[in-house]
C-alpha positions in Angstrom: 0.0 0.0 0.0 1.4 3.4 -1.0 2.1 6.1 1.6 -0.6 8.3 0.0 -3.2 5.6 0.1 -2.4 4.9 3.8 -2.9 8.6 4.6 -6.2 8.6 2.7 -7.4 5.5 4.6 -6.6 7.1 8.0 -8.4 10.3 7.0 -11.4 8.3 5.6 -11.8 6.4 8.8 -11.9 9.6 10.9 -14.4 11.2 8.6 -16.6 8.1 8.6 -16.6 8.0 12.4 -17.6 11.7 12.6 -20.3 11.3 9.9 -21.8 8.3 11.8 -21.9 10.4 15.0 -19.5 8.4 17.1 -18.2 10.2 20.1 -14.5 10.7 20.6 -14.1 7.7 22.9 -15.6 5.4 20.2 -13.4 6.9 17.6 -10.3 6.3 19.7 -11.3 2.7 20.1 -11.7 2.3 16.4 -8.3 3.8 15.4 -5.6 2.5 17.7 -3.2 4.1 18.4 -4.7 7.5 18.1 -3.3 10.0 15.5 -2.7 12.6 18.2 -0.5 10.2 20.2 1.4 9.3 17.0 2.0 12.9 16.0 3.6 13.5 19.4 6.2 10.8 18.5 6.6 11.8 14.8 6.5 15.4 13.7 4.1 15.2 10.7 1.5 13.0 9.1 3.6 12.6 6.0 6.6 11.4 7.9 4.4 9.0 9.9 2.9 7.5 6.8 6.3 7.1 5.2 7.7 5.3 8.3 4.7 3.1 8.8 4.6 2.0 5.2 8.3 1.1 5.2 8.0 -0.8 8.5 4.9 -2.7 7.3 6.7 -3.7 4.2 9.6 -4.9 6.3 7.2 -7.0 8.4 5.7 -8.6 5.3 9.1 -9.3 3.7 11.1 -10.5 6.7 8.3 -11.8 8.9 10.0 -10.0 11.9 7.8 -8.5 14.7 9.1 -6.6 17.7 6.1 -7.1 20.1 4.7 -10.4 21.3 1.1 -9.2 21.1 -0.6 -6.7 18.9 -4.1 -5.3 19.0 -4.1 -5.0 15.2 -4.3 -7.9 12.8 -2.8 -6.1 9.8 0.9 -5.1 9.4 0.1 -1.4 9.0 -1.7 -1.4 12.3 1.1 -3.4 13.9 3.6 -0.8 12.5 1.5 2.0 14.0 1.6 0.3 17.4 5.4 -0.1 17.2 5.8 3.6 16.4 3.6 4.6 19.3 5.6 2.5 21.7 8.9 4.0 20.4 10.2 0.8 18.9 10.8 2.3 15.5 13.7 4.8 15.3 14.3 7.4 12.7 17.8 8.1 11.4 18.4 11.6 10.2 20.9 12.1 7.4 
């Protein structure tokens, strides 16, 4: 999945939840970990999407996971959980 498609998917989920009238608590349960928490770890949405897409591809190719249990079933969700827990580090050039 491309970085742009991942960003669109996250935005679509938030808009759908608002349209359906879910309260904030229900929305946070739907999208774990929350975007607000992730943006505190990573500076921007674009950097977040780039990191998560690369990590998810690594998980798929190497079948290597850093946590023993995940809430998500898909690799993208698992990569988001790893970012929120600080297990994915960014090297600046």
